[in-house]
C-alpha positions as CSV (number, residue, x, y, z in Angstrom):
1,M,8.8,-17.4,-9.8
2,T,5.1,-16.7,-9.9
3,L,2.4,-14.5,-8.5
4,R,1.3,-16.1,-5.2
5,E,-2.2,-16.1,-3.9
6,D,-3.5,-15.9,-0.3
7,S,-6.7,-14.9,1.5
8,G,-7.4,-12.7,4.5
9,D,-7.6,-9.0,5.3
10,I,-4.9,-7.1,3.3
11,W,-4.9,-4.4,6.0
12,D,-3.3,-6.9,8.4
13,R,-0.1,-6.2,6.4
14,F,-0.3,-2.4,6.7
15,G,3.1,-1.1,7.9
16,K,4.6,-4.6,7.5
17,S,4.6,-5.1,3.7
18,F,3.9,-3.1,0.6
19,I,0.1,-2.8,-0.2
20,V,-1.2,-1.9,-3.6
21,I,-4.1,0.5,-3.6
22,P,-6.4,0.6,-6.7
23,T,-7.1,4.2,-7.8
24,N,-8.6,6.4,-10.4
25,I,-6.7,9.1,-12.2
26,G,-8.5,12.2,-11.1
27,H,-8.9,15.0,-8.7
28,K,-11.5,17.4,-7.4
29,R,-11.2,21.1,-7.9
30,G,-9.6,22.7,-5.0
31,S,-9.7,26.3,-3.7
32,K,-8.3,29.1,-5.9
33,G,-8.1,26.8,-8.9
34,L,-5.6,24.5,-7.3
35,P,-6.0,20.7,-7.6
36,G,-8.1,19.1,-4.9
37,P,-8.0,15.6,-3.5
38,N,-8.4,12.4,-5.4
39,V,-11.7,10.7,-4.6
40,M,-10.8,7.5,-2.6
41,G,-14.3,6.6,-1.5
42,A,-14.7,2.9,-1.8
43,G,-12.9,-0.4,-0.9
44,V,-9.2,-0.6,-0.3
45,A,-8.7,3.1,-1.5
46,A,-11.2,4.3,1.2
47,K,-9.3,2.4,3.9
48,A,-6.0,3.9,2.6
49,A,-7.5,7.4,2.8
50,E,-8.6,6.6,6.4
51,Q,-5.1,5.2,7.3
52,V,-3.2,8.1,5.7
53,P,-5.4,11.2,5.9
54,G,-3.3,13.4,3.6
55,L,-3.1,10.8,0.9
56,P,-6.1,11.9,-1.2
57,Q,-4.8,15.4,-1.5
58,L,-1.3,14.4,-2.4
59,Y,-2.5,11.9,-4.9
60,G,-5.0,14.4,-6.4
61,E,-2.1,16.8,-6.9
62,Y,-0.1,14.1,-8.5
63,C,-2.9,13.1,-10.9
64,A,-3.5,16.8,-11.8
65,R,0.2,17.2,-12.6
66,F,0.5,14.1,-14.8
67,G,-3.1,13.7,-16.1
68,E,-3.6,10.8,-18.4
69,G,0.2,10.0,-18.0
70,T,-0.3,9.3,-14.3
71,E,1.8,6.2,-13.4
72,V,2.0,3.8,-10.5
73,T,3.5,5.7,-7.6
74,Y,4.3,4.9,-4.0
75,D,4.8,6.2,-0.5
76,L,7.9,4.6,1.0
77,T,7.1,5.8,4.5
78,T,3.8,3.8,4.6
79,G,4.5,1.1,2.0
80,L,1.4,2.1,0.0
81,V,1.6,1.7,-3.8
82,L,-1.0,3.6,-5.8
83,F,-2.1,1.6,-8.8
84,P,-4.4,3.3,-11.4
85,T,-7.2,1.1,-12.7
86,K,-9.7,3.9,-13.8
87,S,-8.8,6.4,-16.5
88,L,-9.0,10.1,-16.2
89,N,-12.3,11.8,-17.0
90,V,-10.8,14.7,-19.0
91,A,-14.0,16.7,-19.1
92,N,-14.5,16.4,-15.3
93,P,-11.5,15.0,-13.4
94,G,-13.4,15.0,-10.1
95,M,-15.7,12.3,-11.5
96,S,-13.0,9.9,-12.6
97,W,-13.9,7.7,-9.7
98,K,-17.2,6.9,-11.4
99,S,-15.5,5.3,-14.4
100,K,-15.1,1.6,-14.8
101,S,-11.7,0.1,-14.5
102,T,-10.1,-1.0,-17.8
103,I,-7.9,-4.1,-18.5
104,E,-5.6,-1.8,-20.6
105,L,-4.9,0.5,-17.6
106,I,-4.5,-2.5,-15.3
107,R,-2.0,-4.0,-17.7
108,K,-0.1,-0.7,-17.9
109,S,-0.1,-0.3,-14.2
110,A,1.0,-3.9,-13.6
111,M,4.0,-3.4,-16.0
112,E,5.0,-0.2,-14.1
113,L,4.7,-2.0,-10.8
114,A,6.8,-4.9,-12.1
115,N,9.4,-2.4,-13.3
116,L,9.6,-0.8,-9.8
117,V,10.4,-4.2,-8.4
118,T,13.0,-4.9,-11.1
119,I,14.9,-1.7,-10.5
120,G,14.9,-2.2,-6.7
121,I,12.6,0.7,-5.7
122,L,10.1,-1.3,-3.6
123,T,12.3,-2.9,-0.9
124,R,13.0,-2.4,2.8
125,A,16.5,-1.3,1.9
126,A,15.1,1.5,-0.4
127,V,12.8,2.6,2.4
128,A,15.6,2.8,4.9
129,K,17.8,4.7,2.4
130,H,15.2,7.3,1.5
131,S,13.4,7.9,4.7
132,D,14.3,9.7,7.9
133,T,11.8,7.5,9.8
134,P,12.9,3.9,10.6
135,T,10.9,1.4,8.6
136,T,8.4,-0.9,10.2
137,L,8.3,-3.1,7.1
138,E,9.0,-6.7,7.9
139,D,9.5,-8.0,4.4
140,D,9.6,-7.0,0.7
141,D,6.3,-8.7,-0.2
142,I,3.7,-6.7,-2.2
143,Y,0.1,-7.5,-1.5
144,L,-2.5,-6.8,-4.1
145,P,-6.3,-6.8,-3.7
146,H,-8.4,-7.8,-6.7
147,V,-7.5,-4.6,-8.6
148,G,-10.3,-3.4,-10.9
149,C,-12.9,-5.7,-9.4
150,G,-15.5,-4.5,-7.0
151,A,-16.2,-0.8,-7.7
152,G,-14.1,-1.1,-10.8
153,G,-16.7,-3.4,-12.4
154,L,-14.3,-6.1,-13.8
155,S,-14.3,-9.8,-12.8
156,L,-11.3,-11.6,-11.4
157,D,-11.5,-13.9,-14.4
158,E,-10.6,-10.9,-16.6
159,V,-8.0,-9.4,-14.3
160,A,-6.1,-12.4,-12.8
161,P,-4.6,-13.6,-16.1
162,V,-3.2,-10.2,-16.9
163,L,-1.7,-9.9,-13.4
164,R,-0.3,-13.5,-13.6
165,S,1.4,-12.8,-16.9
166,I,3.1,-9.6,-15.7
167,L,3.7,-9.9,-12.0
168,T,5.9,-13.0,-12.1
169,D,8.1,-12.2,-9.1
170,D,7.1,-14.3,-6.1
171,R,7.1,-11.1,-3.9
172,F,3.6,-10.4,-5.4
173,I,0.7,-11.8,-3.5
174,L,-2.8,-11.6,-4.8
175,M,-5.1,-11.4,-1.8
176,R,-8.7,-12.7,-1.7
177,Y,-10.6,-10.8,1.0
178,I,-12.2,-13.0,3.6
179,P,-14.5,-11.1,6.0
180,F,-14.1,-12.2,9.6
């Protein structure tokens, strides 16, 4: 088994497969000292925020709760998998989005993602078991954009070998975006 590769628009799979969303570990300050939203302002993360309007707030609260220990998390109702690539800016969590992605965090997140697959969390069966809403997922495939590249500042030459060495299940599909 091995990481597969494909090209196209990853959002064609929204609601049909699991989609990995590269994120930063951070949150803005909310009202009354409560955590505010995660900044999801570019690339695949921006599209995820558009598709699921409450996602930035929920993820910001998650990041505030776990801080530097924030792990890969998921939303079984949408099939979105939030995959940290940018570390927490401890001094100013609301500015974490400006950080560059790191290979170390991508490696850690890839290992967490692989573990979620190994223990059976990211499957249609798990979605059906843990959701009151019927699943629209058509398969158990997990589509990844070029995490850490683009706004993350890394090259695919740096990132792909790490992903290939960890995401060895053939359910993982690395998508190369082709604009139409």
